[in-house]
N, CA and C atoms as a LAMMPS dump frame, in Angstrom:
ITEM: TIMESTEP
0
ITEM: NUMBER OF ATOMS
375
ITEM: BOX BOUNDS ff ff ff
-5.0000000000000000e+02 5.0000000000000000e+02
-5.0000000000000000e+02 5.0000000000000000e+02
-5.0000000000000000e+02 5.0000000000000000e+02
ITEM: ATOMS id mol type element x y z
1 1 1 N -357.727 377.085 -115.608
2 1 2 C -358.279 378.343 -116.072
3 1 3 C -359.314 378.859 -115.078
4 2 1 N -359.288 380.166 -114.921
5 2 2 C -360.227 380.781 -114.001
6 2 3 C -361.565 381.045 -114.676
7 3 1 N -362.463 381.618 -113.926
8 3 2 C -363.81 381.888 -114.422
9 3 3 C -363.785 382.957 -115.527
10 4 1 N -362.871 383.929 -115.463
11 4 2 C -362.796 385.006 -116.454
12 4 3 C -362.004 384.604 -117.691
13 5 1 N -361.242 383.515 -117.615
14 5 2 C -360.452 383.076 -118.763
15 5 3 C -361.334 382.265 -119.702
16 6 1 N -361.225 382.565 -120.984
17 6 2 C -361.958 381.778 -121.978
18 6 3 C -361.133 381.691 -123.244
19 7 1 N -361.367 380.678 -124.023
20 7 2 C -360.621 380.463 -125.252
21 7 3 C -361.237 381.338 -126.339
22 8 1 N -360.404 382.16 -127.019
23 8 2 C -360.904 383.02 -128.087
24 8 3 C -360.451 382.533 -129.453
25 9 1 N -359.432 381.661 -129.485
26 9 2 C -358.971 381.132 -130.753
27 9 3 C -358.49 379.703 -130.544
28 10 1 N -358.849 378.856 -131.455
29 10 2 C -358.418 377.468 -131.409
30 10 3 C -357.911 377.088 -132.782
31 11 1 N -356.794 376.381 -132.856
32 11 2 C -356.264 375.978 -134.161
33 11 3 C -357.167 374.96 -134.837
34 12 1 N -357.98 374.291 -134.069
35 12 2 C -358.883 373.298 -134.628
36 12 3 C -360.143 373.934 -135.199
37 13 1 N -360.693 374.931 -134.485
38 13 2 C -361.972 375.526 -134.876
39 13 3 C -361.846 376.95 -135.395
40 14 1 N -360.701 377.574 -135.277
41 14 2 C -360.545 378.954 -135.713
42 14 3 C -360.985 379.905 -134.625
43 15 1 N -361.475 381.085 -135.021
44 15 2 C -361.876 382.098 -134.057
45 15 3 C -363.195 381.709 -133.412
46 16 1 N -363.283 381.925 -132.101
47 16 2 C -364.483 381.624 -131.342
48 16 3 C -365.048 382.909 -130.779
49 17 1 N -366.357 382.989 -130.651
50 17 2 C -366.948 384.186 -130.062
51 17 3 C -368.312 384.472 -130.637
52 18 1 N -368.854 385.647 -130.3
53 18 2 C -370.2 386.022 -130.717
54 18 3 C -370.301 386.359 -132.196
55 19 1 N -369.186 386.751 -132.844
56 19 2 C -369.219 387.131 -134.251
57 19 3 C -369.338 385.918 -135.163
58 20 1 N -369.391 384.732 -134.588
59 20 2 C -369.438 383.504 -135.373
60 20 3 C -370.881 383.088 -135.628
61 21 1 N -371.095 382.441 -136.743
62 21 2 C -372.372 381.819 -137.036
63 21 3 C -372.329 380.444 -136.37
64 22 1 N -373.236 380.179 -135.475
65 22 2 C -373.167 378.957 -134.679
66 22 3 C -373.368 377.701 -135.507
67 23 1 N -374.118 377.772 -136.609
68 23 2 C -374.405 376.567 -137.384
69 23 3 C -373.208 376.1 -138.202
70 24 1 N -372.454 377.015 -138.818
71 24 2 C -371.371 376.589 -139.689
72 24 3 C -369.985 376.865 -139.13
73 25 1 N -369.874 377.675 -138.072
74 25 2 C -368.579 377.987 -137.501
75 25 3 C -367.821 379.033 -138.297
76 26 1 N -368.481 379.747 -139.194
77 26 2 C -367.841 380.779 -140
78 26 3 C -368.472 382.123 -139.695
79 27 1 N -367.716 383.198 -139.964
80 27 2 C -368.236 384.544 -139.749
81 27 3 C -369.326 384.844 -140.759
82 28 1 N -370.294 385.627 -140.322
83 28 2 C -371.373 386.041 -141.216
84 28 3 C -370.891 387.187 -142.085
85 29 1 N -371.29 387.192 -143.334
86 29 2 C -370.963 388.279 -144.254
87 29 3 C -372.232 388.763 -144.91
88 30 1 N -372.266 390.051 -145.171
89 30 2 C -373.409 390.606 -145.894
90 30 3 C -373.251 390.308 -147.372
91 31 1 N -374.312 389.911 -148.004
92 31 2 C -374.3 389.609 -149.428
93 31 3 C -374.682 390.859 -150.202
94 32 1 N -373.907 391.211 -151.202
95 32 2 C -374.21 392.335 -152.069
96 32 3 C -374.709 391.763 -153.391
97 33 1 N -375.977 391.943 -153.653
98 33 2 C -376.577 391.348 -154.851
99 33 3 C -376.049 391.985 -156.126
100 34 1 N -375.793 393.287 -156.111
101 34 2 C -375.357 393.986 -157.314
102 34 3 C -373.869 393.789 -157.584
103 35 1 N -373.134 393.187 -156.632
104 35 2 C -371.691 393.053 -156.804
105 35 3 C -371.347 392.13 -157.964
106 36 1 N -372.111 391.08 -158.179
107 36 2 C -371.805 390.114 -159.225
108 36 3 C -372.195 390.578 -160.618
109 37 1 N -372.96 391.647 -160.726
110 37 2 C -373.407 392.122 -162.028
111 37 3 C -372.338 392.994 -162.664
112 38 1 N -372.179 392.919 -164.008
113 38 2 C -371.224 393.805 -164.662
114 38 3 C -371.68 395.251 -164.585
115 39 1 N -370.721 396.182 -164.618
116 39 2 C -371.031 397.604 -164.478
117 39 3 C -371.783 398.16 -165.684
118 40 1 N -371.66 397.503 -166.831
119 40 2 C -372.282 398.032 -168.035
120 40 3 C -373.747 397.631 -168.177
121 41 1 N -374.283 396.846 -167.253
122 41 2 C -375.671 396.423 -167.326
123 41 3 C -376.569 397.575 -166.91
124 42 1 N -377.457 397.98 -167.798
125 42 2 C -378.406 399.043 -167.506
126 42 3 C -379.773 398.406 -167.421
127 43 1 N -380.401 398.517 -166.266
128 43 2 C -381.69 397.864 -166.067
129 43 3 C -382.802 398.564 -166.823
130 44 1 N -382.864 399.88 -166.748
131 44 2 C -383.892 400.641 -167.441
132 44 3 C -383.239 401.862 -168.083
133 45 1 N -382.892 401.783 -169.382
134 45 2 C -382.188 402.891 -170.019
135 45 3 C -382.968 404.205 -170.019
136 46 1 N -384.311 404.152 -169.951
137 46 2 C -385.097 405.38 -169.946
138 46 3 C -384.882 406.17 -168.653
139 47 1 N -384.689 405.47 -167.533
140 47 2 C -384.477 406.144 -166.261
141 47 3 C -383.007 406.448 -166.016
142 48 1 N -382.127 405.586 -166.501
143 48 2 C -380.689 405.766 -166.289
144 48 3 C -380.166 406.846 -167.221
145 49 1 N -379.46 407.794 -166.689
146 49 2 C -378.928 408.869 -167.502
147 49 3 C -377.498 408.595 -167.927
148 50 1 N -377.07 409.308 -168.944
149 50 2 C -375.694 409.247 -169.409
150 50 3 C -374.848 410.075 -168.446
151 51 1 N -373.692 409.563 -168.043
152 51 2 C -372.822 410.25 -167.096
153 51 3 C -371.621 410.85 -167.816
154 52 1 N -371.318 412.1 -167.504
155 52 2 C -370.152 412.791 -168.058
156 52 3 C -369.239 413.134 -166.893
157 53 1 N -368.012 412.618 -166.925
158 53 2 C -367.071 412.91 -165.849
159 53 3 C -365.719 413.304 -166.431
160 54 1 N -364.918 413.982 -165.605
161 54 2 C -363.584 414.398 -166.018
162 54 3 C -362.554 413.539 -165.304
163 55 1 N -361.554 413.064 -166.054
164 55 2 C -360.459 412.28 -165.486
165 55 3 C -359.136 412.913 -165.873
166 56 1 N -358.163 412.812 -164.975
167 56 2 C -356.826 413.287 -165.316
168 56 3 C -355.741 412.363 -164.776
169 57 1 N -356.1 411.368 -163.991
170 57 2 C -355.112 410.459 -163.426
171 57 3 C -354.594 409.509 -164.495
172 58 1 N -353.29 409.313 -164.504
173 58 2 C -352.684 408.387 -165.454
174 58 3 C -352.581 408.929 -166.861
175 59 1 N -352.761 410.222 -167.026
176 59 2 C -352.739 410.827 -168.362
177 59 3 C -351.727 411.97 -168.437
178 60 1 N -350.778 411.979 -167.546
179 60 2 C -349.755 413.018 -167.564
180 60 3 C -350.295 414.39 -167.198
181 61 1 N -351.358 414.454 -166.408
182 61 2 C -351.936 415.723 -165.994
183 61 3 C -352.939 416.31 -166.97
184 62 1 N -353.107 415.681 -168.118
185 62 2 C -354.072 416.181 -169.098
186 62 3 C -355.457 415.632 -168.786
187 63 1 N -356.462 416.484 -168.897
188 63 2 C -357.816 416.057 -168.542
189 63 3 C -358.56 415.526 -169.762
190 64 1 N -359.445 414.594 -169.486
191 64 2 C -360.258 413.933 -170.507
192 64 3 C -361.676 413.841 -169.967
193 65 1 N -362.66 414.082 -170.804
194 65 2 C -364.055 413.881 -170.429
195 65 3 C -364.472 412.487 -170.882
196 66 1 N -365.032 411.731 -169.95
197 66 2 C -365.463 410.367 -170.236
198 66 3 C -366.985 410.331 -170.178
199 67 1 N -367.602 409.797 -171.227
200 67 2 C -369.049 409.669 -171.306
201 67 3 C -369.377 408.193 -171.13
202 68 1 N -370.101 407.871 -170.057
203 68 2 C -370.449 406.494 -169.726
204 68 3 C -371.945 406.254 -169.86
205 69 1 N -372.31 404.981 -169.858
206 69 2 C -373.698 404.51 -169.815
207 69 3 C -374.509 404.917 -171.043
208 70 1 N -373.866 404.993 -172.191
209 70 2 C -374.603 405.271 -173.414
210 70 3 C -375.282 403.988 -173.894
211 71 1 N -376.588 404.023 -174.143
212 71 2 C -377.282 402.826 -174.62
213 71 3 C -377.151 402.673 -176.135
214 72 1 N -375.923 402.69 -176.647
215 72 2 C -375.667 402.618 -178.086
216 72 3 C -374.718 401.476 -178.394
217 73 1 N -374.789 400.999 -179.637
218 73 2 C -373.836 399.999 -180.11
219 73 3 C -372.567 400.71 -180.577
220 74 1 N -371.534 399.929 -180.904
221 74 2 C -370.227 400.504 -181.226
222 74 3 C -370.281 401.415 -182.453
223 75 1 N -371.01 401.023 -183.5
224 75 2 C -371.098 401.874 -184.706
225 75 3 C -371.793 403.2 -184.398
226 76 1 N -372.865 403.129 -183.606
227 76 2 C -373.581 404.354 -183.25
228 76 3 C -372.715 405.259 -182.373
229 77 1 N -371.901 404.643 -181.512
230 77 2 C -371 405.432 -180.664
231 77 3 C -369.948 406.14 -181.502
232 78 1 N -369.449 405.491 -182.546
233 78 2 C -368.449 406.114 -183.418
234 78 3 C -369.043 407.287 -184.184
235 79 1 N -370.304 407.162 -184.608
236 79 2 C -370.972 408.265 -185.311
237 79 3 C -371.164 409.442 -184.364
238 80 1 N -371.601 409.156 -183.134
239 80 2 C -371.774 410.214 -182.142
240 80 3 C -370.436 410.86 -181.799
241 81 1 N -369.38 410.052 -181.677
242 81 2 C -368.051 410.583 -181.388
243 81 3 C -367.595 411.544 -182.472
244 82 1 N -367.834 411.19 -183.722
245 82 2 C -367.425 412.06 -184.828
246 82 3 C -368.152 413.406 -184.772
247 83 1 N -369.456 413.378 -184.444
248 83 2 C -370.219 414.623 -184.313
249 83 3 C -369.669 415.484 -183.171
250 84 1 N -369.389 414.838 -182.036
251 84 2 C -368.894 415.593 -180.878
252 84 3 C -367.515 416.187 -181.146
253 85 1 N -366.632 415.405 -181.749
254 85 2 C -365.284 415.901 -182.033
255 85 3 C -365.307 417.052 -183.022
256 86 1 N -366.145 416.97 -184.045
257 86 2 C -366.179 418.045 -185.037
258 86 3 C -366.785 419.316 -184.447
259 87 1 N -367.771 419.177 -183.573
260 87 2 C -368.388 420.354 -182.976
261 87 3 C -367.467 421.021 -181.957
262 88 1 N -366.717 420.207 -181.178
263 88 2 C -365.849 420.753 -180.14
264 88 3 C -364.454 421.105 -180.644
265 89 1 N -364.048 420.532 -181.769
266 89 2 C -362.72 420.796 -182.308
267 89 3 C -361.615 420.168 -181.476
268 90 1 N -361.817 418.933 -181.079
269 90 2 C -360.82 418.242 -180.257
270 90 3 C -360.782 416.766 -180.656
271 91 1 N -359.879 416.025 -180.049
272 91 2 C -359.74 414.611 -180.327
273 91 3 C -360.563 413.782 -179.373
274 92 1 N -360.635 412.493 -179.667
275 92 2 C -361.378 411.593 -178.801
276 92 3 C -361.308 410.175 -179.311
277 93 1 N -361.853 409.25 -178.545
278 93 2 C -361.822 407.839 -178.919
279 93 3 C -362.955 407.102 -178.223
280 94 1 N -363.329 405.967 -178.816
281 94 2 C -364.266 405.041 -178.184
282 94 3 C -363.427 403.968 -177.518
283 95 1 N -363.566 403.832 -176.209
284 95 2 C -362.826 402.807 -175.464
285 95 3 C -363.811 401.98 -174.667
286 96 1 N -363.986 400.74 -175.096
287 96 2 C -364.932 399.86 -174.426
288 96 3 C -366.347 400.358 -174.609
289 97 1 N -367.041 400.577 -173.497
290 97 2 C -368.425 401.041 -173.547
291 97 3 C -368.526 402.536 -173.248
292 98 1 N -367.428 403.271 -173.402
293 98 2 C -367.442 404.699 -173.103
294 98 3 C -366.745 405.487 -174.203
295 99 1 N -367.022 406.781 -174.219
296 99 2 C -366.403 407.715 -175.17
297 99 3 C -365.503 408.648 -174.377
298 100 1 N -364.28 408.857 -174.87
299 100 2 C -363.347 409.786 -174.235
300 100 3 C -363.117 410.969 -175.162
301 101 1 N -363.29 412.171 -174.629
302 101 2 C -363.073 413.412 -175.363
303 101 3 C -361.927 414.151 -174.695
304 102 1 N -360.952 414.596 -175.475
305 102 2 C -359.79 415.288 -174.912
306 102 3 C -360.175 416.691 -174.467
307 103 1 N -359.734 417.054 -173.268
308 103 2 C -360.014 418.379 -172.725
309 103 3 C -361.212 418.368 -171.797
310 104 1 N -361.439 419.496 -171.144
311 104 2 C -362.559 419.642 -170.219
312 104 3 C -363.695 420.369 -170.93
313 105 1 N -364.623 419.602 -171.488
314 105 2 C -365.763 420.162 -172.229
315 105 3 C -367.082 419.657 -171.654
316 106 1 N -367.156 419.495 -170.33
317 106 2 C -368.332 418.852 -169.741
318 106 3 C -369.629 419.604 -169.999
319 107 1 N -369.634 420.911 -169.832
320 107 2 C -370.867 421.681 -170.017
321 107 3 C -371.326 421.647 -171.475
322 108 1 N -370.368 421.768 -172.399
323 108 2 C -370.71 421.709 -173.824
324 108 3 C -371.218 420.324 -174.202
325 109 1 N -370.578 419.284 -173.65
326 109 2 C -371.02 417.916 -173.926
327 109 3 C -372.422 417.672 -173.391
328 110 1 N -372.725 418.237 -172.243
329 110 2 C -374.05 418.095 -171.659
330 110 3 C -375.114 418.647 -172.607
331 111 1 N -374.876 419.837 -173.152
332 111 2 C -375.831 420.443 -174.085
333 111 3 C -375.932 419.653 -175.387
334 112 1 N -374.782 419.201 -175.914
335 112 2 C -374.793 418.462 -177.176
336 112 3 C -375.502 417.113 -177.049
337 113 1 N -375.291 416.425 -175.937
338 113 2 C -375.947 415.131 -175.742
339 113 3 C -377.45 415.287 -175.537
340 114 1 N -377.855 416.376 -174.881
341 114 2 C -379.287 416.611 -174.723
342 114 3 C -379.938 416.943 -176.061
343 115 1 N -379.208 417.642 -176.962
344 115 2 C -379.73 417.901 -178.308
345 115 3 C -379.884 416.614 -179.103
346 116 1 N -378.994 415.642 -178.846
347 116 2 C -379.049 414.354 -179.534
348 116 3 C -380.147 413.451 -178.969
349 117 1 N -380.749 413.851 -177.84
350 117 2 C -381.843 413.08 -177.268
351 117 3 C -381.441 412.166 -176.116
352 118 1 N -380.256 412.365 -175.567
353 118 2 C -379.81 411.556 -174.436
354 118 3 C -379.996 412.325 -173.143
355 119 1 N -380.443 411.637 -172.098
356 119 2 C -380.588 412.249 -170.773
357 119 3 C -379.215 412.207 -170.112
358 120 1 N -378.55 413.349 -170.001
359 120 2 C -377.166 413.397 -169.521
360 120 3 C -377.076 414.13 -168.187
361 121 1 N -376.085 413.695 -167.379
362 121 2 C -375.806 414.322 -166.091
363 121 3 C -374.306 414.47 -165.93
364 122 1 N -373.898 415.532 -165.21
365 122 2 C -372.497 415.685 -164.855
366 122 3 C -372.213 414.831 -163.629
367 123 1 N -371.079 414.152 -163.652
368 123 2 C -370.721 413.259 -162.573
369 123 3 C -369.369 413.672 -161.999
370 124 1 N -369.185 413.491 -160.702
371 124 2 C -367.904 413.823 -160.077
372 124 3 C -367.832 415.286 -159.68
373 125 1 N -366.628 415.699 -159.276
374 125 2 C -366.454 417.058 -158.767
375 125 3 C -365.889 417.951 -159.73
């Protein structure tokens, strides 16, 4: 081998080079602390706002408003859902930790949730 030739891969040690961590022989990776936490964990509900977004993928082209990050239990969510459905005149359901309302009613939902005392924001485009 000449002076410019060097080994970049070895079957015994794997990839060799500057991108390696010299102590363990493995590539360095950035650790994401929030990655291991569930998405439904709210650290400070007073600062975290309720998110209202519109979805239409996987629904046959029909749009649905999804309300996320509500700091309520399932019974309280069902009571709120009933109020929203009766005021808007549409259908909806509680799915997991979110409320789904049929149709695009984001602006109306924003006003109704603020009347109920929730800090709400529109999310998405």
